[in-house]
MINU-690022 format. One line per field, with one value per atom (N, C-alpha, C): residue in three letters; atom name; residue number from 1; x, z, y. Coordinates in nm, 2 decimals. Each point is the difference from the previous one (the first is absolute). Layout:
REM residues N
r = [ALA ...] .
a = [CA ...] .
k = [NUM ...] .
c1 = [X ...] .
c3 = [Z ...] .
c2 = [Y ...] .
This chain:
REM residues 202
r = [MET MET MET PRO PRO PRO GLU GLU GLU HIS HIS HIS ASP ASP ASP ILE ILE ILE GLU GLU GLU PRO PRO PRO GLU GLU GLU LEU LEU LEU SER SER SER ALA ALA ALA ILE ILE ILE ASP ASP ASP LEU LEU LEU ALA ALA ALA ILE ILE ILE PHE PHE PHE ASP ASP ASP ALA ALA ALA ALA ALA ALA ARG ARG ARG ALA ALA ALA CYS CYS CYS VAL VAL VAL GLU GLU GLU GLU GLU GLU PHE PHE PHE GLY GLY GLY VAL VAL VAL ARG ARG ARG ARG ARG ARG THR THR THR THR THR THR LEU LEU LEU THR THR THR GLU GLU GLU VAL VAL VAL ALA ALA ALA ARG ARG ARG ARG ARG ARG ALA ALA ALA GLY GLY GLY VAL VAL VAL SER SER SER ARG ARG ARG PRO PRO PRO THR THR THR VAL VAL VAL TYR TYR TYR ARG ARG ARG ARG ARG ARG TRP TRP TRP PRO PRO PRO ASP ASP ASP THR THR THR GLY GLY GLY ALA ALA ALA LEU LEU LEU VAL VAL VAL ALA ALA ALA GLU GLU GLU LEU LEU LEU LEU LEU LEU VAL VAL VAL ARG ARG ARG GLU GLU GLU LEU LEU LEU ARG ARG ARG THR THR THR ILE ILE ILE LEU LEU LEU ALA ALA ALA SER SER SER ALA ALA ALA MET MET MET PRO PRO PRO THR THR THR ALA ALA ALA GLY GLY GLY THR THR THR GLY GLY GLY ARG ARG ARG THR THR THR ARG ARG ARG LEU LEU LEU VAL VAL VAL ARG ARG ARG GLY GLY GLY ILE ILE ILE VAL VAL VAL THR THR THR GLY GLY GLY ALA ALA ALA ALA ALA ALA LYS LYS LYS ILE ILE ILE ARG ARG ARG SER SER SER ASN ASN ASN PRO PRO PRO LEU LEU LEU PHE PHE PHE GLY GLY GLY LYS LYS LYS ILE ILE ILE PHE PHE PHE ARG ARG ARG THR THR THR ASP ASP ASP THR THR THR ASP ASP ASP LEU LEU LEU MET MET MET LEU LEU LEU THR THR THR TYR TYR TYR VAL VAL VAL PHE PHE PHE GLY GLY GLY ARG ARG ARG LEU LEU LEU GLY GLY GLY ARG ARG ARG ASN ASN ASN GLN GLN GLN ARG ARG ARG SER SER SER LEU LEU LEU ILE ILE ILE THR THR THR LEU LEU LEU PHE PHE PHE ALA ALA ALA ALA ALA ALA GLY GLY GLY ILE ILE ILE ARG ARG ARG ASP ASP ASP GLY GLY GLY GLN GLN GLN ARG ARG ARG ASP ASP ASP GLY GLY GLY SER SER SER ILE ILE ILE ARG ARG ARG PRO PRO PRO GLY GLY GLY ASP ASP ASP PRO PRO PRO GLU GLU GLU HIS HIS HIS LEU LEU LEU ALA ALA ALA THR THR THR MET MET MET LEU LEU LEU LEU LEU LEU LEU LEU LEU ILE ILE ILE SER SER SER GLN GLN GLN SER SER SER ALA ALA ALA VAL VAL VAL GLN GLN GLN SER SER SER ALA ALA ALA GLY GLY GLY THR THR THR VAL VAL VAL GLU GLU GLU PRO PRO PRO LEU LEU LEU LEU LEU LEU SER SER SER GLY GLY GLY THR THR THR ALA ALA ALA LEU LEU LEU ASP ASP ASP THR THR THR GLU GLU GLU LEU LEU LEU ALA ALA ALA HIS HIS HIS ALA ALA ALA ILE ILE ILE ASP ASP ASP GLY GLY GLY TYR TYR TYR LEU LEU LEU ARG ARG ARG PRO PRO PRO GLU GLU GLU SER SER SER THR THR THR GLY GLY GLY LYS LYS LYS ALA ALA ALA LEU LEU LEU] .
a = [N CA C N CA C N CA C N CA C N CA C N CA C N CA C N CA C N CA C N CA C N CA C N CA C N CA C N CA C N CA C N CA C N CA C N CA C N CA C N CA C N CA C N CA C N CA C N CA C N CA C N CA C N CA C N CA C N CA C N CA C N CA C N CA C N CA C N CA C N CA C N CA C N CA C N CA C N CA C N CA C N CA C N CA C N CA C N CA C N CA C N CA C N CA C N CA C N CA C N CA C N CA C N CA C N CA C N CA C N CA C N CA C N CA C N CA C N CA C N CA C N CA C N CA C N CA C N CA C N CA C N CA C N CA C N CA C N CA C N CA C N CA C N CA C N CA C N CA C N CA C N CA C N CA C N CA C N CA C N CA C N CA C N CA C N CA C N CA C N CA C N CA C N CA C N CA C N CA C N CA C N CA C N CA C N CA C N CA C N CA C N CA C N CA C N CA C N CA C N CA C N CA C N CA C N CA C N CA C N CA C N CA C N CA C N CA C N CA C N CA C N CA C N CA C N CA C N CA C N CA C N CA C N CA C N CA C N CA C N CA C N CA C N CA C N CA C N CA C N CA C N CA C N CA C N CA C N CA C N CA C N CA C N CA C N CA C N CA C N CA C N CA C N CA C N CA C N CA C N CA C N CA C N CA C N CA C N CA C N CA C N CA C N CA C N CA C N CA C N CA C N CA C N CA C N CA C N CA C N CA C N CA C N CA C N CA C N CA C N CA C N CA C N CA C N CA C N CA C N CA C N CA C N CA C N CA C N CA C N CA C N CA C N CA C N CA C N CA C N CA C N CA C N CA C N CA C N CA C N CA C N CA C N CA C N CA C N CA C N CA C N CA C N CA C N CA C N CA C N CA C N CA C N CA C N CA C N CA C N CA C N CA C N CA C N CA C N CA C N CA C N CA C N CA C] .
k = [1 1 1 2 2 2 3 3 3 4 4 4 5 5 5 6 6 6 7 7 7 8 8 8 9 9 9 10 10 10 11 11 11 12 12 12 13 13 13 14 14 14 15 15 15 16 16 16 17 17 17 18 18 18 19 19 19 20 20 20 21 21 21 22 22 22 23 23 23 24 24 24 25 25 25 26 26 26 27 27 27 28 28 28 29 29 29 30 30 30 31 31 31 32 32 32 33 33 33 34 34 34 35 35 35 36 36 36 37 37 37 38 38 38 39 39 39 40 40 40 41 41 41 42 42 42 43 43 43 44 44 44 45 45 45 46 46 46 47 47 47 48 48 48 49 49 49 50 50 50 51 51 51 52 52 52 53 53 53 54 54 54 55 55 55 56 56 56 57 57 57 58 58 58 59 59 59 60 60 60 61 61 61 62 62 62 63 63 63 64 64 64 65 65 65 66 66 66 67 67 67 68 68 68 69 69 69 70 70 70 71 71 71 72 72 72 73 73 73 74 74 74 75 75 75 76 76 76 77 77 77 78 78 78 79 79 79 80 80 80 81 81 81 82 82 82 83 83 83 84 84 84 85 85 85 86 86 86 87 87 87 88 88 88 89 89 89 90 90 90 91 91 91 92 92 92 93 93 93 94 94 94 95 95 95 96 96 96 97 97 97 98 98 98 99 99 99 100 100 100 101 101 101 102 102 102 103 103 103 104 104 104 105 105 105 106 106 106 107 107 107 108 108 108 109 109 109 110 110 110 111 111 111 112 112 112 113 113 113 114 114 114 115 115 115 116 116 116 117 117 117 118 118 118 119 119 119 120 120 120 121 121 121 122 122 122 123 123 123 124 124 124 125 125 125 126 126 126 127 127 127 128 128 128 129 129 129 130 130 130 131 131 131 132 132 132 133 133 133 134 134 134 135 135 135 136 136 136 137 137 137 138 138 138 139 139 139 140 140 140 141 141 141 142 142 142 143 143 143 144 144 144 145 145 145 146 146 146 147 147 147 148 148 148 149 149 149 150 150 150 151 151 151 152 152 152 153 153 153 154 154 154 155 155 155 156 156 156 157 157 157 158 158 158 159 159 159 160 160 160 161 161 161 162 162 162 163 163 163 164 164 164 165 165 165 166 166 166 167 167 167 168 168 168 169 169 169 170 170 170 171 171 171 172 172 172 173 173 173 174 174 174 175 175 175 176 176 176 177 177 177 178 178 178 179 179 179 180 180 180 181 181 181 182 182 182 183 183 183 184 184 184 185 185 185 186 186 186 187 187 187 188 188 188 189 189 189 190 190 190 191 191 191 192 192 192 193 193 193 194 194 194 195 195 195 196 196 196 197 197 197 198 198 198 199 199 199 200 200 200 201 201 201 202 202 202] .
c1 = [1.87 -0.13 -0.07 -0.08 -0.07 -0.09 -0.01 -0.08 -0.14 -0.07 -0.14 -0.01 0.11 -0.01 0.02 0.03 0.03 -0.14 0.00 -0.12 -0.03 -0.12 -0.03 0.04 0.03 0.04 -0.12 0.03 -0.10 -0.02 -0.13 -0.03 0.06 0.00 0.05 -0.09 -0.13 -0.09 0.03 0.02 0.03 0.13 0.10 0.13 -0.02 -0.08 -0.03 -0.07 -0.09 -0.08 0.10 0.08 0.10 0.09 0.05 0.09 -0.06 -0.13 -0.08 -0.02 -0.04 -0.02 0.13 0.11 0.13 0.02 -0.01 0.02 -0.09 -0.13 -0.09 0.03 0.04 0.03 0.13 0.10 0.12 -0.02 -0.10 -0.03 -0.09 -0.11 -0.11 -0.01 0.06 -0.02 -0.13 -0.02 -0.11 -0.14 -0.02 -0.13 -0.05 0.09 -0.04 0.00 0.04 0.00 -0.14 -0.06 -0.13 0.01 -0.09 0.00 -0.03 -0.07 -0.03 0.13 0.09 0.13 0.09 -0.01 0.09 -0.05 -0.13 -0.05 0.05 -0.01 0.03 0.15 0.09 0.14 0.04 -0.08 0.03 -0.06 -0.09 -0.06 -0.10 -0.08 -0.10 -0.13 -0.11 -0.13 0.00 -0.09 -0.01 -0.06 -0.10 -0.05 0.11 0.10 0.11 0.08 0.02 0.07 -0.09 -0.13 -0.09 -0.03 0.01 -0.02 0.12 0.11 0.12 0.01 -0.03 0.02 -0.12 -0.07 -0.12 0.02 0.12 0.03 0.15 0.03 0.14 0.09 -0.06 0.07 0.04 -0.09 0.04 0.11 -0.01 0.11 0.13 0.00 0.13 0.06 -0.09 0.05 0.07 -0.06 0.07 0.12 0.00 0.12 0.11 -0.02 0.10 0.06 -0.09 0.04 0.09 -0.03 0.08 0.13 0.00 0.12 0.10 -0.06 0.08 0.06 -0.07 0.05 0.11 -0.01 0.10 0.13 -0.02 0.12 0.08 -0.07 0.06 0.06 -0.07 0.05 0.13 0.01 0.13 0.11 -0.04 0.10 0.08 -0.06 0.06 0.12 0.12 0.12 0.01 0.09 0.01 0.13 0.09 0.13 0.01 0.07 0.02 -0.08 0.02 -0.08 -0.15 -0.08 -0.15 -0.02 0.07 -0.01 0.04 0.12 0.05 -0.10 -0.05 -0.10 -0.12 -0.06 -0.12 0.02 0.11 0.02 0.02 0.08 0.03 -0.12 -0.08 -0.13 -0.10 -0.01 -0.10 0.05 0.13 0.05 -0.01 0.04 -0.01 -0.14 -0.09 -0.14 -0.06 0.03 -0.05 0.05 0.13 0.05 -0.07 -0.03 -0.06 -0.15 -0.06 -0.14 0.01 0.09 0.01 0.03 0.07 0.03 -0.09 -0.10 -0.09 -0.10 -0.01 -0.09 -0.14 -0.06 -0.13 -0.02 0.08 -0.01 0.03 0.10 0.04 -0.11 -0.08 -0.11 -0.11 -0.03 -0.10 0.05 0.13 0.05 -0.01 0.02 -0.01 -0.14 -0.09 -0.14 -0.11 0.02 -0.11 0.06 0.07 0.06 -0.10 -0.12 -0.10 -0.04 -0.01 -0.05 0.11 0.13 0.11 -0.01 -0.02 -0.01 -0.12 -0.11 -0.11 0.03 0.05 0.02 0.11 0.11 0.12 0.03 -0.01 0.04 -0.11 -0.12 -0.10 -0.07 0.02 -0.06 0.08 -0.02 0.08 -0.07 0.03 -0.07 0.09 -0.04 0.07 0.14 0.04 0.14 0.09 -0.06 0.08 0.02 -0.10 0.01 0.10 0.00 0.10 0.14 0.02 0.13 0.04 -0.09 0.03 0.05 -0.08 0.04 0.14 0.03 0.13 0.11 -0.02 0.10 0.02 -0.11 0.01 0.08 -0.02 0.08 0.15 0.03 0.14 0.06 -0.09 0.04 0.03 -0.08 0.02 0.13 0.03 0.13 0.12 -0.02 0.11 0.01 -0.11 0.00 0.07 -0.03 0.07 0.15 0.05 0.14 0.07 -0.09 0.06 0.02 -0.04 0.03 -0.11 -0.12 -0.11 -0.04 -0.03 -0.02 -0.13 -0.01 -0.13 -0.12 -0.11 -0.13 -0.10 -0.12 -0.11 0.02 0.02 0.03 -0.11 -0.13 -0.10 0.00 0.03 0.01 0.12 0.11 0.12 -0.04 -0.06 -0.04 -0.10 -0.09 -0.10 0.07 0.10 0.08 0.08 0.06 0.07 -0.10 -0.12 -0.10 -0.02 -0.01 -0.03 0.12 0.12 0.13 0.01 -0.02 0.02 -0.11 -0.12 -0.11 0.03 0.04 0.03 0.11 0.10 0.11 -0.04 -0.10 -0.05 -0.10 -0.10 -0.10 0.04 0.11 0.04 0.13 0.05 0.12 0.00 -0.12 -0.01 0.01 -0.05 -0.01 0.15 0.08 0.13 0.11 -0.04 0.10 0.10 -0.04 0.11 0.11 -0.03 0.10 0.06 -0.08 0.04 -0.06 0.08 -0.06 0.10 -0.05 0.08 0.08 0.13 0.08 0.02 -0.01 0.01 -0.12 -0.12 -0.12 0.01 0.05 0.02 0.10 0.11 0.10 -0.06 -0.08 -0.06 -0.11 -0.07 -0.11 0.07 0.11 0.07 0.05 0.06 0.04 -0.11 -0.11 -0.12 -0.05 -0.01 -0.05 0.10 0.13 0.10 0.01 0.00 0.01 -0.12 -0.11 -0.12 0.00 0.06 0.01 0.12 0.10 0.13 -0.01 0.06 0.00 0.08 -0.04 0.06 0.14 0.03 0.14 0.10 -0.04 0.10 0.00 0.11 0.01 0.02 0.00 0.03 -0.12 0.03 -0.10 0.01 -0.08 0.00 0.14] .
c3 = [-5.92 -0.05 -0.01 -0.10 -0.01 0.12 0.03 0.12 0.00 -0.12 -0.01 0.03 0.00 0.03 0.15 0.08 0.14 0.07 0.08 0.07 0.12 0.03 0.11 0.13 0.10 0.13 0.06 0.05 0.05 0.15 0.04 0.14 0.08 0.13 0.09 -0.02 -0.02 -0.02 -0.13 -0.11 -0.13 0.01 0.07 0.01 0.08 0.10 0.08 -0.08 -0.08 -0.09 -0.10 -0.06 -0.10 0.06 0.12 0.07 0.03 0.05 0.03 -0.13 -0.10 -0.13 -0.05 0.01 -0.04 0.08 0.13 0.09 -0.03 -0.03 -0.03 -0.13 -0.10 -0.13 0.01 0.07 0.01 0.08 0.09 0.07 -0.07 -0.05 -0.06 -0.15 -0.07 -0.14 -0.02 -0.12 -0.03 0.02 -0.05 0.01 0.14 0.09 0.14 0.09 -0.06 0.08 -0.01 0.11 0.01 0.06 -0.03 0.06 0.15 0.04 0.14 0.08 -0.06 0.07 -0.01 -0.11 -0.01 0.10 0.01 0.10 0.14 0.04 0.13 0.03 -0.10 0.02 0.00 -0.07 0.00 0.12 0.08 0.12 -0.04 -0.11 -0.04 -0.02 -0.02 -0.03 -0.15 -0.03 -0.14 -0.08 0.05 -0.08 -0.04 0.09 -0.03 -0.12 -0.01 -0.12 -0.12 0.01 -0.11 -0.06 0.08 -0.05 -0.09 0.01 -0.08 -0.12 0.02 -0.11 0.00 -0.11 -0.01 0.02 -0.03 0.02 0.01 0.03 0.02 -0.13 -0.11 -0.13 -0.02 0.03 -0.01 0.10 0.12 0.10 -0.04 -0.04 -0.05 -0.12 -0.09 -0.12 0.03 0.09 0.04 0.08 0.09 0.07 -0.09 -0.10 -0.10 -0.08 -0.04 -0.07 0.08 0.13 0.09 0.03 0.01 0.03 -0.12 -0.12 -0.12 -0.02 0.02 -0.01 0.10 0.13 0.10 -0.04 -0.05 -0.04 -0.11 -0.10 -0.12 0.04 0.08 0.04 0.07 0.09 0.08 -0.08 -0.12 -0.08 -0.10 -0.03 -0.10 0.06 -0.06 0.04 -0.04 0.05 -0.03 -0.08 -0.01 -0.06 -0.14 -0.09 -0.13 -0.11 -0.12 -0.11 0.02 -0.08 0.00 -0.03 -0.09 -0.04 0.12 0.05 0.12 0.11 0.04 0.11 -0.03 -0.12 -0.03 0.00 -0.07 -0.01 0.14 0.08 0.14 0.09 -0.02 0.08 -0.04 -0.12 -0.04 0.04 -0.02 0.04 0.15 0.08 0.14 0.05 -0.06 0.03 -0.02 -0.12 -0.03 0.10 0.04 0.10 0.13 0.04 0.13 -0.01 -0.11 -0.01 0.01 -0.07 0.01 0.14 0.08 0.14 0.10 -0.04 0.10 0.05 0.14 0.05 -0.04 -0.02 -0.04 -0.14 -0.10 -0.13 -0.01 0.07 0.00 0.04 0.10 0.05 -0.11 -0.07 -0.10 -0.12 -0.04 -0.11 0.03 0.12 0.04 0.00 0.06 0.02 -0.08 -0.06 -0.07 -0.13 -0.08 -0.12 -0.09 -0.01 -0.10 0.06 0.13 0.05 -0.01 0.01 -0.02 -0.14 -0.10 -0.14 -0.02 0.08 -0.01 0.06 0.13 0.07 -0.05 -0.04 -0.03 -0.15 -0.07 -0.14 -0.10 0.04 -0.09 -0.08 0.04 -0.07 0.01 -0.09 0.01 0.10 0.12 0.11 0.05 0.13 0.06 0.02 0.04 0.03 -0.12 -0.11 -0.12 -0.06 0.00 -0.05 0.09 0.13 0.08 -0.04 -0.02 -0.04 -0.14 -0.09 -0.13 0.02 0.08 0.03 0.06 0.10 0.06 -0.10 -0.08 -0.09 -0.11 -0.04 -0.11 0.05 0.13 0.06 -0.01 0.04 -0.01 -0.14 -0.10 -0.14 -0.05 0.04 -0.04 0.06 0.12 0.06 -0.08 -0.04 -0.08 -0.14 -0.06 -0.13 0.00 0.11 0.02 0.01 0.07 0.02 -0.11 -0.09 -0.12 0.03 0.11 0.04 -0.05 -0.04 -0.04 -0.14 -0.09 -0.14 -0.02 -0.11 -0.03 -0.01 0.02 -0.01 0.10 -0.03 0.09 0.14 0.10 0.14 0.05 -0.03 0.04 -0.07 -0.13 -0.07 0.06 0.02 0.06 0.14 0.08 0.13 0.01 -0.09 -0.01 -0.03 -0.09 -0.03 0.12 0.08 0.12 0.10 0.01 0.09 -0.04 -0.13 -0.05 0.03 -0.02 0.03 0.15 0.08 0.14 0.06 -0.04 0.04 -0.03 -0.12 -0.03 0.08 0.03 0.09 0.14 0.05 0.13 0.00 -0.08 0.01 -0.05 -0.09 -0.05 0.07 0.10 0.07 0.05 0.07 0.05 -0.10 -0.12 -0.11 -0.04 -0.01 -0.06 0.11 0.12 0.11 -0.01 -0.05 -0.01 -0.10 -0.09 -0.10 0.02 0.06 0.02 0.12 0.10 0.13 0.06 0.10 0.09 -0.08 0.03 -0.06 -0.15 -0.05 -0.14 -0.07 0.06 -0.06 0.00 0.11 0.00 -0.11 -0.02 -0.10 -0.14 -0.03 -0.14 -0.02 0.11 -0.01 -0.03 0.07 -0.02 -0.14 -0.06 -0.13 -0.10 0.02 -0.08 -0.01 0.12 0.01 -0.05 0.03 -0.04 -0.15 -0.06 -0.15 -0.07 0.06 -0.06 0.00 0.11 0.02 -0.06 -0.03 -0.04 -0.13 -0.02 -0.13 -0.10 -0.13 -0.10 -0.03 0.02 -0.03 0.10 0.12 0.10 0.03 0.02 0.04 0.14 0.08 0.14 0.08 0.08 0.09 0.13 0.10 0.13 0.06] .
c2 = [5.14 -0.02 0.14 0.03 0.12 0.03 0.13 0.04 -0.06 0.00 -0.05 -0.14 -0.08 -0.14 -0.04 0.11 -0.03 -0.03 -0.10 -0.04 0.09 0.03 0.08 -0.07 0.07 -0.06 -0.08 -0.12 -0.08 0.03 -0.03 0.02 -0.12 0.01 -0.11 -0.12 0.02 -0.11 -0.07 0.08 -0.06 -0.09 0.06 -0.07 -0.13 0.00 -0.12 -0.10 0.04 -0.10 -0.06 0.09 -0.06 -0.10 0.04 -0.09 -0.13 0.00 -0.12 -0.08 0.07 -0.08 -0.06 0.07 -0.07 -0.12 0.01 -0.12 -0.11 0.03 -0.11 -0.07 0.08 -0.06 -0.08 0.05 -0.08 -0.13 0.00 -0.12 -0.10 0.06 -0.08 -0.01 0.10 0.02 0.08 0.04 0.10 -0.07 -0.12 -0.06 -0.02 -0.03 -0.02 0.12 0.11 0.13 0.06 0.04 0.06 0.14 0.09 0.13 -0.01 -0.10 -0.02 -0.02 -0.09 -0.03 0.13 0.07 0.12 0.10 0.02 0.09 -0.04 -0.12 -0.05 0.03 -0.03 0.02 0.15 0.08 0.14 0.07 -0.07 0.06 0.10 -0.02 0.09 -0.09 0.07 -0.07 -0.04 -0.10 -0.04 0.12 0.07 0.12 0.10 0.01 0.10 -0.05 -0.13 -0.05 0.01 -0.04 -0.01 0.14 0.11 0.13 0.04 -0.06 0.03 -0.09 -0.13 -0.10 -0.09 -0.02 -0.07 -0.15 -0.05 -0.15 -0.02 -0.12 -0.04 0.03 -0.03 0.02 0.15 0.09 0.14 0.04 -0.05 0.03 -0.05 -0.13 -0.06 0.06 0.04 0.07 0.13 0.08 0.12 -0.02 -0.11 -0.03 -0.04 -0.08 -0.04 0.12 0.09 0.12 0.08 0.02 0.08 -0.07 -0.13 -0.08 0.01 -0.01 0.01 0.13 0.11 0.13 0.03 -0.05 0.02 -0.07 -0.12 -0.08 0.07 0.04 0.06 0.14 0.08 0.13 -0.02 -0.10 -0.02 -0.06 -0.06 -0.07 0.10 0.11 0.09 0.07 -0.02 0.07 0.14 0.08 0.14 0.03 -0.09 0.02 -0.07 0.06 -0.06 0.07 -0.05 0.06 -0.04 0.06 -0.03 -0.15 -0.06 -0.14 -0.09 0.04 -0.08 0.00 0.11 0.01 -0.08 0.01 -0.07 -0.15 -0.04 -0.15 -0.06 0.07 -0.05 0.00 0.11 0.01 -0.11 -0.03 -0.10 -0.14 -0.03 -0.13 -0.02 0.11 -0.01 -0.02 0.08 -0.01 -0.14 -0.05 -0.14 -0.10 0.01 -0.09 0.01 0.13 0.02 -0.06 0.02 -0.06 -0.15 -0.06 -0.15 -0.05 0.08 -0.05 0.06 0.08 0.06 -0.10 -0.01 -0.10 0.00 0.13 0.01 -0.05 0.05 -0.05 -0.15 -0.04 -0.14 -0.09 0.03 -0.08 -0.01 0.11 0.01 -0.08 0.01 -0.08 -0.15 -0.04 -0.14 -0.05 0.08 -0.06 0.06 0.12 0.07 0.06 -0.08 0.06 0.07 -0.06 0.06 0.13 0.01 0.13 0.11 -0.04 0.09 0.05 -0.08 0.04 0.10 -0.03 0.09 0.14 0.00 0.12 0.08 -0.06 0.07 0.00 -0.11 -0.01 -0.02 -0.03 -0.04 0.11 0.12 0.11 0.13 0.09 0.12 0.09 -0.02 0.07 0.12 0.04 0.11 -0.02 -0.12 -0.02 -0.01 -0.06 -0.01 0.14 0.09 0.13 0.08 -0.02 0.06 -0.04 -0.13 -0.05 0.06 0.00 0.06 0.15 0.07 0.14 0.01 -0.09 0.00 -0.03 -0.11 -0.04 0.11 0.06 0.11 0.12 0.03 0.11 -0.03 -0.13 -0.04 0.00 -0.04 0.00 0.14 0.10 0.14 0.05 -0.04 0.04 -0.06 -0.12 -0.07 0.06 0.04 0.06 0.13 0.08 0.13 -0.01 -0.11 -0.01 -0.08 -0.05 -0.08 -0.15 -0.05 -0.14 -0.09 0.05 -0.08 0.05 -0.10 0.03 0.08 0.07 0.08 -0.10 0.06 -0.07 0.05 -0.03 0.05 -0.06 0.08 -0.05 -0.10 0.03 -0.09 -0.13 0.00 -0.13 -0.08 0.06 -0.07 -0.05 0.09 -0.04 -0.12 0.00 -0.11 -0.13 0.00 -0.12 -0.04 0.09 -0.03 -0.07 0.05 -0.06 -0.15 -0.02 -0.14 -0.09 0.05 -0.08 -0.03 0.11 -0.03 -0.08 0.02 -0.09 -0.15 -0.02 -0.14 -0.06 0.08 -0.05 -0.03 0.08 -0.03 -0.12 0.00 -0.10 -0.13 -0.01 -0.13 -0.05 0.08 -0.04 -0.14 -0.04 -0.13 -0.11 0.02 -0.10 -0.03 0.10 -0.02 -0.01 -0.01 -0.01 -0.11 -0.12 -0.10 0.04 0.09 0.04 0.14 0.08 0.14 0.06 0.03 0.06 0.09 0.07 0.08 0.11 0.01 0.10 -0.02 -0.13 -0.03 0.06 -0.01 0.06 0.15 0.06 0.14 0.05 -0.07 0.03 0.00 -0.10 -0.01 0.10 0.03 0.10 0.14 0.03 0.12 0.01 -0.10 0.00 0.02 -0.06 0.01 0.15 0.06 0.14 0.09 -0.02 0.10 -0.01 -0.12 -0.01 0.07 -0.01 0.06 0.15 0.06 0.14 0.07 -0.08 0.06 0.07 0.12 0.06 -0.09 0.00 -0.09 0.04 0.13 0.05 -0.03 -0.06 -0.04 -0.14 -0.06 -0.14 -0.02 0.11 -0.01 -0.06 -0.10 -0.05 0.08 -0.05 0.07 0.00] .
């Protein structure tokens, strides 16, 4: 990920608040999580939390952005062509998001809020993902494994494809789930990125 996208190091208090917020959301869901309970679990005062985030929504939004970035950063492989790395990174990241306890709880109990915080607008996390995907696309274009095209345009379409695979996974689970979903998502992304002059898959 480019240097300007790296988050500043968090203080011990910030980390404690994020850990407490994650535990509350995993246990109660977003709507029943309060900054008072987060403060209690973090071992800090309510004003300490309020000075950083004006309400629960702002705290949860930042928590989800950080969680999403951590998942995707850990999913990106380092071996293979640019296309191989990008496809495998996106597929692995999508699978990790689907199995993540924090995202899983919100998908089960607060789906509309998940759409608002993560998928409902082109916010900070979407732009970070587009930047991350575009960097991978440029790598693949340089080594010839990804077709020509505006990297940001291609990256934006990858965002739409991967978002759909994550947020609609529960809907299609009786027909397509687990490794089968991963396989089809990989084919969809690989086919979209593959140069027209080659018939080689991953």
